[in-house]
PDB file of N, CA, C and O in Angstrom:
ATOM      1  N   UNK A   1      92.367  93.595 137.433  1.00  0.00           N
ATOM      2  CA  UNK A   1      93.102  92.855 136.429  1.00  0.00           C
ATOM      3  C   UNK A   1      94.588  93.015 136.693  1.00  0.00           C
ATOM      4  O   UNK A   1      95.074  94.130 136.885  1.00  0.00           O
ATOM      5  N   UNK A   2      95.304  91.914 136.704  1.00  0.00           N
ATOM      6  CA  UNK A   2      96.729  91.930 136.994  1.00  0.00           C
ATOM      7  C   UNK A   2      97.531  92.335 135.752  1.00  0.00           C
ATOM      8  O   UNK A   2      97.278  91.843 134.652  1.00  0.00           O
ATOM      9  N   UNK A   3      98.487  93.223 135.937  1.00  0.00           N
ATOM     10  CA  UNK A   3      99.334  93.669 134.825  1.00  0.00           C
ATOM     11  C   UNK A   3     100.299  92.546 134.440  1.00  0.00           C
ATOM     12  O   UNK A   3     100.826  91.837 135.297  1.00  0.00           O
ATOM     13  N   UNK A   4     100.513  92.404 133.146  1.00  0.00           N
ATOM     14  CA  UNK A   4     101.427  91.389 132.627  1.00  0.00           C
ATOM     15  C   UNK A   4     102.669  92.094 132.092  1.00  0.00           C
ATOM     16  O   UNK A   4     102.563  93.080 131.362  1.00  0.00           O
ATOM     17  N   UNK A   5     103.843  91.587 132.454  1.00  0.00           N
ATOM     18  CA  UNK A   5     105.088  92.156 131.951  1.00  0.00           C
ATOM     19  C   UNK A   5     105.261  91.753 130.488  1.00  0.00           C
ATOM     20  O   UNK A   5     105.262  90.567 130.159  1.00  0.00           O
ATOM     21  N   UNK A   6     105.404  92.731 129.632  1.00  0.00           N
ATOM     22  CA  UNK A   6     105.588  92.472 128.212  1.00  0.00           C
ATOM     23  C   UNK A   6     107.055  92.181 127.904  1.00  0.00           C
ATOM     24  O   UNK A   6     107.956  92.750 128.521  1.00  0.00           O
ATOM     25  N   UNK A   7     107.274  91.304 126.960  1.00  0.00           N
ATOM     26  CA  UNK A   7     108.645  90.946 126.567  1.00  0.00           C
ATOM     27  C   UNK A   7     109.333  92.068 125.787  1.00  0.00           C
ATOM     28  O   UNK A   7     110.540  92.269 125.918  1.00  0.00           O
ATOM     29  N   UNK A   8     108.559  92.799 124.974  1.00  0.00           N
ATOM     30  CA  UNK A   8     109.090  93.960 124.246  1.00  0.00           C
ATOM     31  C   UNK A   8     108.139  95.123 124.482  1.00  0.00           C
ATOM     32  O   UNK A   8     106.965  94.925 124.795  1.00  0.00           O
ATOM     33  N   UNK A   9     108.653  96.336 124.329  1.00  0.00           N
ATOM     34  CA  UNK A   9     107.793  97.504 124.525  1.00  0.00           C
ATOM     35  C   UNK A   9     107.175  97.937 123.190  1.00  0.00           C
ATOM     36  O   UNK A   9     107.529  97.406 122.137  1.00  0.00           O
ATOM     37  N   UNK A  10     106.273  98.880 123.240  1.00  0.00           N
ATOM     38  CA  UNK A  10     105.552  99.314 122.050  1.00  0.00           C
ATOM     39  C   UNK A  10     106.462  99.870 120.956  1.00  0.00           C
ATOM     40  O   UNK A  10     106.263  99.519 119.793  1.00  0.00           O
ATOM     41  N   UNK A  11     107.456 100.722 121.261  1.00  0.00           N
ATOM     42  CA  UNK A  11     108.339 101.188 120.193  1.00  0.00           C
ATOM     43  C   UNK A  11     109.107 100.055 119.498  1.00  0.00           C
ATOM     44  O   UNK A  11     109.327 100.112 118.288  1.00  0.00           O
ATOM     45  N   UNK A  12     109.515  99.030 120.251  1.00  0.00           N
ATOM     46  CA  UNK A  12     110.196  97.883 119.630  1.00  0.00           C
ATOM     47  C   UNK A  12     109.242  97.122 118.711  1.00  0.00           C
ATOM     48  O   UNK A  12     109.613  96.730 117.604  1.00  0.00           O
ATOM     49  N   UNK A  13     108.008  96.919 119.181  1.00  0.00           N
ATOM     50  CA  UNK A  13     107.001  96.241 118.367  1.00  0.00           C
ATOM     51  C   UNK A  13     106.744  97.019 117.072  1.00  0.00           C
ATOM     52  O   UNK A  13     106.684  96.441 115.987  1.00  0.00           O
ATOM     53  N   UNK A  14     106.596  98.337 117.210  1.00  0.00           N
ATOM     54  CA  UNK A  14     106.328  99.166 116.035  1.00  0.00           C
ATOM     55  C   UNK A  14     107.496  99.124 115.050  1.00  0.00           C
ATOM     56  O   UNK A  14     107.284  99.109 113.838  1.00  0.00           O
ATOM     57  N   UNK A  15     108.724  99.105 115.563  1.00  0.00           N
ATOM     58  CA  UNK A  15     109.896  99.018 114.701  1.00  0.00           C
ATOM     59  C   UNK A  15     109.882  97.710 113.896  1.00  0.00           C
ATOM     60  O   UNK A  15     110.127  97.717 112.689  1.00  0.00           O
ATOM     61  N   UNK A  16     109.596  96.598 114.564  1.00  0.00           N
ATOM     62  CA  UNK A  16     109.529  95.305 113.870  1.00  0.00           C
ATOM     63  C   UNK A  16     108.413  95.334 112.827  1.00  0.00           C
ATOM     64  O   UNK A  16     108.617  94.895 111.695  1.00  0.00           O
ATOM     65  N   UNK A  17     107.244  95.842 113.193  1.00  0.00           N
ATOM     66  CA  UNK A  17     106.116  95.903 112.264  1.00  0.00           C
ATOM     67  C   UNK A  17     106.462  96.736 111.028  1.00  0.00           C
ATOM     68  O   UNK A  17     106.203  96.317 109.900  1.00  0.00           O
ATOM     69  N   UNK A  18     107.050  97.919 111.246  1.00  0.00           N
ATOM     70  CA  UNK A  18     107.371  98.800 110.107  1.00  0.00           C
ATOM     71  C   UNK A  18     108.408  98.172 109.171  1.00  0.00           C
ATOM     72  O   UNK A  18     108.322  98.326 107.953  1.00  0.00           O
ATOM     73  N   UNK A  19     109.370  97.477 109.732  1.00  0.00           N
ATOM     74  CA  UNK A  19     110.366  96.802 108.897  1.00  0.00           C
ATOM     75  C   UNK A  19     109.705  95.699 108.074  1.00  0.00           C
ATOM     76  O   UNK A  19     109.917  95.610 106.864  1.00  0.00           O
ATOM     77  N   UNK A  20     108.904  94.859 108.730  1.00  0.00           N
ATOM     78  CA  UNK A  20     108.228  93.778 108.003  1.00  0.00           C
ATOM     79  C   UNK A  20     107.275  94.323 106.949  1.00  0.00           C
ATOM     80  O   UNK A  20     107.201  93.791 105.841  1.00  0.00           O
ATOM     81  N   UNK A  21     106.548  95.378 107.285  1.00  0.00           N
ATOM     82  CA  UNK A  21     105.613  95.970 106.332  1.00  0.00           C
ATOM     83  C   UNK A  21     106.359  96.546 105.128  1.00  0.00           C
ATOM     84  O   UNK A  21     105.919  96.384 103.990  1.00  0.00           O
ATOM     85  N   UNK A  22     107.478  97.211 105.374  1.00  0.00           N
ATOM     86  CA  UNK A  22     108.268  97.770 104.279  1.00  0.00           C
ATOM     87  C   UNK A  22     108.850  96.700 103.380  1.00  0.00           C
ATOM     88  O   UNK A  22     108.817  96.836 102.157  1.00  0.00           O
ATOM     89  N   UNK A  23     109.378  95.644 103.961  1.00  0.00           N
ATOM     90  CA  UNK A  23     109.937  94.538 103.172  1.00  0.00           C
ATOM     91  C   UNK A  23     108.845  93.895 102.326  1.00  0.00           C
ATOM     92  O   UNK A  23     109.043  93.635 101.139  1.00  0.00           O
ATOM     93  N   UNK A  24     107.704  93.643 102.931  1.00  0.00           N
ATOM     94  CA  UNK A  24     106.607  93.018 102.206  1.00  0.00           C
ATOM     95  C   UNK A  24     106.087  93.918 101.081  1.00  0.00           C
ATOM     96  O   UNK A  24     105.828  93.438  99.977  1.00  0.00           O
ATOM     97  N   UNK A  25     105.932  95.213 101.351  1.00  0.00           N
ATOM     98  CA  UNK A  25     105.449  96.145 100.326  1.00  0.00           C
ATOM     99  C   UNK A  25     106.415  96.200  99.148  1.00  0.00           C
ATOM    100  O   UNK A  25     105.986  96.270  97.997  1.00  0.00           O
ATOM    101  N   UNK A  26     107.714  96.170  99.427  1.00  0.00           N
ATOM    102  CA  UNK A  26     108.719  96.196  98.353  1.00  0.00           C
ATOM    103  C   UNK A  26     108.684  94.886  97.564  1.00  0.00           C
ATOM    104  O   UNK A  26     108.672  94.899  96.333  1.00  0.00           O
ATOM    105  N   UNK A  27     108.667  93.767  98.270  1.00  0.00           N
ATOM    106  CA  UNK A  27     108.729  92.458  97.605  1.00  0.00           C
ATOM    107  C   UNK A  27     107.448  92.127  96.855  1.00  0.00           C
ATOM    108  O   UNK A  27     107.490  91.411  95.854  1.00  0.00           O
ATOM    109  N   UNK A  28     106.308  92.633  97.320  1.00  0.00           N
ATOM    110  CA  UNK A  28     105.021  92.303  96.698  1.00  0.00           C
ATOM    111  C   UNK A  28     104.434  93.446  95.882  1.00  0.00           C
ATOM    112  O   UNK A  28     103.239  93.455  95.583  1.00  0.00           O
ATOM    113  N   UNK A  29     105.271  94.404  95.525  1.00  0.00           N
ATOM    114  CA  UNK A  29     104.875  95.529  94.672  1.00  0.00           C
ATOM    115  C   UNK A  29     103.634  96.255  95.195  1.00  0.00           C
ATOM    116  O   UNK A  29     102.719  96.554  94.428  1.00  0.00           O
ATOM    117  N   UNK A  30     103.603  96.537  96.499  1.00  0.00           N
ATOM    118  CA  UNK A  30     102.530  97.325  97.076  1.00  0.00           C
ATOM    119  C   UNK A  30     101.308  96.543  97.516  1.00  0.00           C
ATOM    120  O   UNK A  30     100.410  97.117  98.132  1.00  0.00           O
ATOM    121  N   UNK A  31     101.244  95.247  97.220  1.00  0.00           N
ATOM    122  CA  UNK A  31     100.106  94.450  97.669  1.00  0.00           C
ATOM    123  C   UNK A  31     100.207  94.243  99.180  1.00  0.00           C
ATOM    124  O   UNK A  31     101.312  94.150  99.716  1.00  0.00           O
ATOM    125  N   UNK A  32      99.084  94.170  99.864  1.00  0.00           N
ATOM    126  CA  UNK A  32      99.143  94.009 101.323  1.00  0.00           C
ATOM    127  C   UNK A  32      99.755  92.664 101.714  1.00  0.00           C
ATOM    128  O   UNK A  32      99.519  91.656 101.047  1.00  0.00           O
ATOM    129  N   UNK A  33     100.530  92.648 102.781  1.00  0.00           N
ATOM    130  CA  UNK A  33     101.156  91.396 103.222  1.00  0.00           C
ATOM    131  C   UNK A  33     100.136  90.472 103.874  1.00  0.00           C
ATOM    132  O   UNK A  33      99.095  90.910 104.363  1.00  0.00           O
ATOM    133  N   UNK A  34     100.459  89.197 103.868  1.00  0.00           N
ATOM    134  CA  UNK A  34      99.571  88.228 104.506  1.00  0.00           C
ATOM    135  C   UNK A  34      99.891  88.132 105.992  1.00  0.00           C
ATOM    136  O   UNK A  34     101.001  88.446 106.423  1.00  0.00           O
ATOM    137  N   UNK A  35      98.917  87.702 106.757  1.00  0.00           N
ATOM    138  CA  UNK A  35      99.146  87.528 108.188  1.00  0.00           C
ATOM    139  C   UNK A  35     100.161  86.415 108.437  1.00  0.00           C
ATOM    140  O   UNK A  35     100.847  86.429 109.459  1.00  0.00           O
ATOM    141  N   UNK A  36     100.269  85.452 107.521  1.00  0.00           N
ATOM    142  CA  UNK A  36     101.268  84.389 107.668  1.00  0.00           C
ATOM    143  C   UNK A  36     102.678  84.964 107.594  1.00  0.00           C
ATOM    144  O   UNK A  36     103.566  84.525 108.326  1.00  0.00           O
ATOM    145  N   UNK A  37     102.888  85.933 106.723  1.00  0.00           N
ATOM    146  CA  UNK A  37     104.194  86.572 106.620  1.00  0.00           C
ATOM    147  C   UNK A  37     104.577  87.223 107.946  1.00  0.00           C
ATOM    148  O   UNK A  37     105.681  87.011 108.447  1.00  0.00           O
ATOM    149  N   UNK A  38     103.662  88.019 108.517  1.00  0.00           N
ATOM    150  CA  UNK A  38     103.935  88.666 109.805  1.00  0.00           C
ATOM    151  C   UNK A  38     104.153  87.620 110.900  1.00  0.00           C
ATOM    152  O   UNK A  38     105.049  87.763 111.732  1.00  0.00           O
ATOM    153  N   UNK A  39     103.336  86.579 110.894  1.00  0.00           N
ATOM    154  CA  UNK A  39     103.380  85.554 111.925  1.00  0.00           C
ATOM    155  C   UNK A  39     104.720  84.816 111.935  1.00  0.00           C
ATOM    156  O   UNK A  39     105.379  84.732 112.971  1.00  0.00           O
ATOM    157  N   UNK A  40     105.114  84.289 110.792  1.00  0.00           N
ATOM    158  CA  UNK A  40     106.341  83.484 110.702  1.00  0.00           C
ATOM    159  C   UNK A  40     107.584  84.358 110.856  1.00  0.00           C
ATOM    160  O   UNK A  40     108.481  84.026 111.631  1.00  0.00           O
ATOM    161  N   UNK A  41     107.643  85.456 110.133  1.00  0.00           N
ATOM    162  CA  UNK A  41     108.817  86.322 110.181  1.00  0.00           C
ATOM    163  C   UNK A  41     108.947  87.006 111.544  1.00  0.00           C
ATOM    164  O   UNK A  41     110.052  87.129 112.074  1.00  0.00           O
ATOM    165  N   UNK A  42     107.832  87.447 112.104  1.00  0.00           N
ATOM    166  CA  UNK A  42     107.856  88.065 113.427  1.00  0.00           C
ATOM    167  C   UNK A  42     108.331  87.101 114.500  1.00  0.00           C
ATOM    168  O   UNK A  42     109.117  87.481 115.369  1.00  0.00           O
ATOM    169  N   UNK A  43     107.863  85.853 114.454  1.00  0.00           N
ATOM    170  CA  UNK A  43     108.303  84.844 115.424  1.00  0.00           C
ATOM    171  C   UNK A  43     109.802  84.586 115.282  1.00  0.00           C
ATOM    172  O   UNK A  43     110.503  84.414 116.279  1.00  0.00           O
ATOM    173  N   UNK A  44     110.290  84.559 114.046  1.00  0.00           N
ATOM    174  CA  UNK A  44     111.724  84.345 113.812  1.00  0.00           C
ATOM    175  C   UNK A  44     112.545  85.495 114.417  1.00  0.00           C
ATOM    176  O   UNK A  44     113.543  85.257 115.097  1.00  0.00           O
ATOM    177  N   UNK A  45     112.122  86.729 114.166  1.00  0.00           N
ATOM    178  CA  UNK A  45     112.847  87.893 114.697  1.00  0.00           C
ATOM    179  C   UNK A  45     112.820  87.900 116.220  1.00  0.00           C
ATOM    180  O   UNK A  45     113.849  88.125 116.858  1.00  0.00           O
ATOM    181  N   UNK A  46     111.649  87.655 116.808  1.00  0.00           N
ATOM    182  CA  UNK A  46     111.557  87.634 118.269  1.00  0.00           C
ATOM    183  C   UNK A  46     112.437  86.541 118.865  1.00  0.00           C
ATOM    184  O   UNK A  46     113.047  86.736 119.916  1.00  0.00           O
ATOM    185  N   UNK A  47     112.503  85.399 118.201  1.00  0.00           N
ATOM    186  CA  UNK A  47     113.296  84.279 118.699  1.00  0.00           C
ATOM    187  C   UNK A  47     114.797  84.536 118.550  1.00  0.00           C
ATOM    188  O   UNK A  47     115.554  84.378 119.507  1.00  0.00           O
ATOM    189  N   UNK A  48     115.219  84.928 117.362  1.00  0.00           N
ATOM    190  CA  UNK A  48     116.659  85.064 117.084  1.00  0.00           C
ATOM    191  C   UNK A  48     117.268  86.355 117.626  1.00  0.00           C
ATOM    192  O   UNK A  48     118.380  86.332 118.155  1.00  0.00           O
ATOM    193  N   UNK A  49     116.571  87.467 117.507  1.00  0.00           N
ATOM    194  CA  UNK A  49     117.156  88.745 117.905  1.00  0.00           C
ATOM    195  C   UNK A  49     116.856  89.146 119.350  1.00  0.00           C
ATOM    196  O   UNK A  49     117.672  89.796 120.003  1.00  0.00           O
ATOM    197  N   UNK A  50     115.674  88.751 119.843  1.00  0.00           N
ATOM    198  CA  UNK A  50     115.277  89.164 121.188  1.00  0.00           C
ATOM    199  C   UNK A  50     115.377  88.032 122.218  1.00  0.00           C
ATOM    200  O   UNK A  50     115.221  88.265 123.416  1.00  0.00           O
ATOM    201  N   UNK A  51     115.639  86.806 121.744  1.00  0.00           N
ATOM    202  CA  UNK A  51     115.750  85.679 122.666  1.00  0.00           C
ATOM    203  C   UNK A  51     114.433  85.279 123.311  1.00  0.00           C
ATOM    204  O   UNK A  51     114.426  84.677 124.385  1.00  0.00           O
ATOM    205  N   UNK A  52     113.315  85.609 122.665  1.00  0.00           N
ATOM    206  CA  UNK A  52     111.989  85.276 123.185  1.00  0.00           C
ATOM    207  C   UNK A  52     111.553  83.954 122.553  1.00  0.00           C
ATOM    208  O   UNK A  52     111.694  83.765 121.345  1.00  0.00           O
ATOM    209  N   UNK A  53     111.029  83.051 123.361  1.00  0.00           N
ATOM    210  CA  UNK A  53     110.552  81.766 122.853  1.00  0.00           C
ATOM    211  C   UNK A  53     109.249  81.992 122.081  1.00  0.00           C
ATOM    212  O   UNK A  53     108.155  81.801 122.613  1.00  0.00           O
ATOM    213  N   UNK A  54     109.388  82.398 120.828  1.00  0.00           N
ATOM    214  CA  UNK A  54     108.226  82.718 119.994  1.00  0.00           C
ATOM    215  C   UNK A  54     108.058  81.661 118.914  1.00  0.00           C
ATOM    216  O   UNK A  54     109.028  81.233 118.288  1.00  0.00           O
ATOM    217  N   UNK A  55     106.806  81.243 118.705  1.00  0.00           N
ATOM    218  CA  UNK A  55     106.482  80.278 117.652  1.00  0.00           C
ATOM    219  C   UNK A  55     105.304  80.819 116.862  1.00  0.00           C
ATOM    220  O   UNK A  55     104.384  81.404 117.433  1.00  0.00           O
ATOM    221  N   UNK A  56     105.329  80.626 115.552  1.00  0.00           N
ATOM    222  CA  UNK A  56     104.167  81.055 114.768  1.00  0.00           C
ATOM    223  C   UNK A  56     102.961  80.167 115.090  1.00  0.00           C
ATOM    224  O   UNK A  56     103.077  78.943 115.149  1.00  0.00           O
ATOM    225  N   UNK A  57     101.824  80.790 115.292  1.00  0.00           N
ATOM    226  CA  UNK A  57     100.575  80.075 115.550  1.00  0.00           C
ATOM    227  C   UNK A  57      99.565  80.549 114.513  1.00  0.00           C
ATOM    228  O   UNK A  57      99.313  81.747 114.391  1.00  0.00           O
ATOM    229  N   UNK A  58      98.990  79.615 113.770  1.00  0.00           N
ATOM    230  CA  UNK A  58      98.044  79.980 112.726  1.00  0.00           C
ATOM    231  C   UNK A  58      96.785  79.147 112.838  1.00  0.00           C
ATOM    232  O   UNK A  58      96.792  78.047 113.391  1.00  0.00           O
ATOM    233  N   UNK A  59      95.726  79.680 112.315  1.00  0.00           N
ATOM    234  CA  UNK A  59      94.457  78.978 112.307  1.00  0.00           C
ATOM    235  C   UNK A  59      93.682  79.351 111.059  1.00  0.00           C
ATOM    236  O   UNK A  59      94.218  79.962 110.135  1.00  0.00           O
ATOM    237  N   UNK A  60      92.451  78.984 111.047  1.00  0.00           N
ATOM    238  CA  UNK A  60      91.617  79.296 109.890  1.00  0.00           C
ATOM    239  C   UNK A  60      90.228  79.675 110.362  1.00  0.00           C
ATOM    240  O   UNK A  60      89.740  79.178 111.378  1.00  0.00           O
ATOM    241  N   UNK A  61      89.606  80.553 109.618  1.00  0.00           N
ATOM    242  CA  UNK A  61      88.233  80.945 109.898  1.00  0.00           C
ATOM    243  C   UNK A  61      87.493  81.056 108.577  1.00  0.00           C
ATOM    244  O   UNK A  61      88.059  81.496 107.576  1.00  0.00           O
ATOM    245  N   UNK A  62      86.252  80.663 108.574  1.00  0.00           N
ATOM    246  CA  UNK A  62      85.448  80.700 107.359  1.00  0.00           C
ATOM    247  C   UNK A  62      84.153  81.445 107.651  1.00  0.00           C
ATOM    248  O   UNK A  62      83.499  81.202 108.665  1.00  0.00           O
ATOM    249  N   UNK A  63      83.796  82.338 106.766  1.00  0.00           N
ATOM    250  CA  UNK A  63      82.555  83.095 106.919  1.00  0.00           C
ATOM    251  C   UNK A  63      81.792  83.014 105.595  1.00  0.00           C
ATOM    252  O   UNK A  63      82.340  83.325 104.538  1.00  0.00           O
ATOM    253  N   UNK A  64      80.541  82.601 105.660  1.00  0.00           N
ATOM    254  CA  UNK A  64      79.688  82.562 104.464  1.00  0.00           C
ATOM    255  C   UNK A  64      78.821  83.810 104.474  1.00  0.00           C
ATOM    256  O   UNK A  64      77.877  83.895 105.260  1.00  0.00           O
ATOM    257  N   UNK A  65      79.117  84.772 103.625  1.00  0.00           N
ATOM    258  CA  UNK A  65      78.334  86.004 103.601  1.00  0.00           C
ATOM    259  C   UNK A  65      77.269  85.987 102.512  1.00  0.00           C
ATOM    260  O   UNK A  65      76.376  86.835 102.502  1.00  0.00           O
ATOM    261  N   UNK A  66      77.356  85.029 101.598  1.00  0.00           N
ATOM    262  CA  UNK A  66      76.337  84.861 100.571  1.00  0.00           C
ATOM    263  C   UNK A  66      76.053  83.364 100.487  1.00  0.00           C
ATOM    264  O   UNK A  66      76.682  82.648  99.708  1.00  0.00           O
ATOM    265  N   UNK A  67      75.113  82.904 101.285  1.00  0.00           N
ATOM    266  CA  UNK A  67      74.871  81.468 101.406  1.00  0.00           C
ATOM    267  C   UNK A  67      74.390  80.878 100.080  1.00  0.00           C
ATOM    268  O   UNK A  67      73.387  81.326  99.525  1.00  0.00           O
ATOM    269  N   UNK A  68      75.105  79.876  99.578  1.00  0.00           N
ATOM    270  CA  UNK A  68      74.703  79.254  98.303  1.00  0.00           C
ATOM    271  C   UNK A  68      73.508  78.308  98.488  1.00  0.00           C
ATOM    272  O   UNK A  68      73.077  78.046  99.610  1.00  0.00           O
ATOM    273  N   UNK A  69      72.998  77.814  97.392  1.00  0.00           N
ATOM    274  CA  UNK A  69      71.898  76.854  97.450  1.00  0.00           C
ATOM    275  C   UNK A  69      72.369  75.531  98.044  1.00  0.00           C
ATOM    276  O   UNK A  69      71.611  74.844  98.727  1.00  0.00           O
ATOM    277  N   UNK A  70      73.604  75.186  97.783  1.00  0.00           N
ATOM    278  CA  UNK A  70      74.168  73.967  98.358  1.00  0.00           C
ATOM    279  C   UNK A  70      74.644  74.254  99.777  1.00  0.00           C
ATOM    280  O   UNK A  70      74.945  75.401 100.109  1.00  0.00           O
ATOM    281  N   UNK A  71      74.716  73.217 100.623  1.00  0.00           N
ATOM    282  CA  UNK A  71      75.224  73.417 101.988  1.00  0.00           C
ATOM    283  C   UNK A  71      76.688  73.849 101.987  1.00  0.00           C
ATOM    284  O   UNK A  71      77.471  73.431 101.133  1.00  0.00           O
ATOM    285  N   UNK A  72      77.037  74.673 102.934  1.00  0.00           N
ATOM    286  CA  UNK A  72      78.410  75.134 103.088  1.00  0.00           C
ATOM    287  C   UNK A  72      79.125  74.192 104.059  1.00  0.00           C
ATOM    288  O   UNK A  72      78.641  73.946 105.163  1.00  0.00           O
ATOM    289  N   UNK A  73      80.269  73.673 103.643  1.00  0.00           N
ATOM    290  CA  UNK A  73      81.033  72.762 104.496  1.00  0.00           C
ATOM    291  C   UNK A  73      82.426  73.337 104.697  1.00  0.00           C
ATOM    292  O   UNK A  73      83.090  73.721 103.734  1.00  0.00           O
ATOM    293  N   UNK A  74      82.865  73.396 105.935  1.00  0.00           N
ATOM    294  CA  UNK A  74      84.227  73.808 106.242  1.00  0.00           C
ATOM    295  C   UNK A  74      84.884  72.729 107.082  1.00  0.00           C
ATOM    296  O   UNK A  74      84.239  72.092 107.915  1.00  0.00           O
ATOM    297  N   UNK A  75      86.162  72.532 106.854  1.00  0.00           N
ATOM    298  CA  UNK A  75      86.906  71.505 107.579  1.00  0.00           C
ATOM    299  C   UNK A  75      88.185  72.121 108.095  1.00  0.00           C
ATOM    300  O   UNK A  75      88.874  72.828 107.358  1.00  0.00           O
ATOM    301  N   UNK A  76      88.509  71.870 109.329  1.00  0.00           N
ATOM    302  CA  UNK A  76      89.760  72.335 109.900  1.00  0.00           C
ATOM    303  C   UNK A  76      90.321  71.228 110.781  1.00  0.00           C
ATOM    304  O   UNK A  76      89.575  70.524 111.461  1.00  0.00           O
ATOM    305  N   UNK A  77      91.606  71.084 110.764  1.00  0.00           N
ATOM    306  CA  UNK A  77      92.262  70.078 111.589  1.00  0.00           C
ATOM    307  C   UNK A  77      92.609  70.692 112.944  1.00  0.00           C
ATOM    308  O   UNK A  77      93.118  71.811 113.009  1.00  0.00           O
ATOM    309  N   UNK A  78      92.337  69.968 114.011  1.00  0.00           N
ATOM    310  CA  UNK A  78      92.658  70.445 115.350  1.00  0.00           C
ATOM    311  C   UNK A  78      94.171  70.455 115.503  1.00  0.00           C
ATOM    312  O   UNK A  78      94.826  69.456 115.207  1.00  0.00           O
ATOM    313  N   UNK A  79      94.745  71.584 115.970  1.00  0.00           N
ATOM    314  CA  UNK A  79      96.205  71.658 116.119  1.00  0.00           C
ATOM    315  C   UNK A  79      96.699  70.732 117.242  1.00  0.00           C
ATOM    316  O   UNK A  79      95.953  70.423 118.171  1.00  0.00           O
ATOM    317  N   UNK A  80      97.951  70.298 117.148  1.00  0.00           N
ATOM    318  CA  UNK A  80      98.493  69.460 118.210  1.00  0.00           C
ATOM    319  C   UNK A  80      98.647  70.243 119.505  1.00  0.00           C
ATOM    320  O   UNK A  80      98.814  71.462 119.484  1.00  0.00           O
ATOM    321  N   UNK A  81      98.589  69.541 120.629  1.00  0.00           N
ATOM    322  CA  UNK A  81      98.732  70.184 121.939  1.00  0.00           C
ATOM    323  C   UNK A  81     100.183  70.616 122.119  1.00  0.00           C
ATOM    324  O   UNK A  81     101.102  69.825 121.910  1.00  0.00           O
ATOM    325  N   UNK A  82     100.384  71.868 122.505  1.00  0.00           N
ATOM    326  CA  UNK A  82     101.728  72.395 122.732  1.00  0.00           C
ATOM    327  C   UNK A  82     102.068  72.244 124.196  1.00  0.00           C
ATOM    328  O   UNK A  82     101.319  72.674 125.074  1.00  0.00           O
ATOM    329  N   UNK A  83     103.187  71.639 124.442  1.00  0.00           N
ATOM    330  CA  UNK A  83     103.616  71.392 125.831  1.00  0.00           C
ATOM    331  C   UNK A  83     104.621  72.411 126.250  1.00  0.00           C
ATOM    332  O   UNK A  83     105.102  72.374 127.383  1.00  0.00           O
TER     333      UNK A  83
END
């Protein structure tokens, strides 16, 4: 397996994570932050402060753990192709 050069190292990643986690914990009174918060804010920090071409990428997943009597329907829109 070929090694890939990382744009930031682990201590830098951990620093960004801890800052985002602390801000979210303060702003949301201890409730866990959403992955969207990390995704959007992290991409902004990587782009503006580190000069990395980072974009937030989000998706959706659905899991039926208690199947109802009615059929379960999930709908997701296919994301646009990124060039």
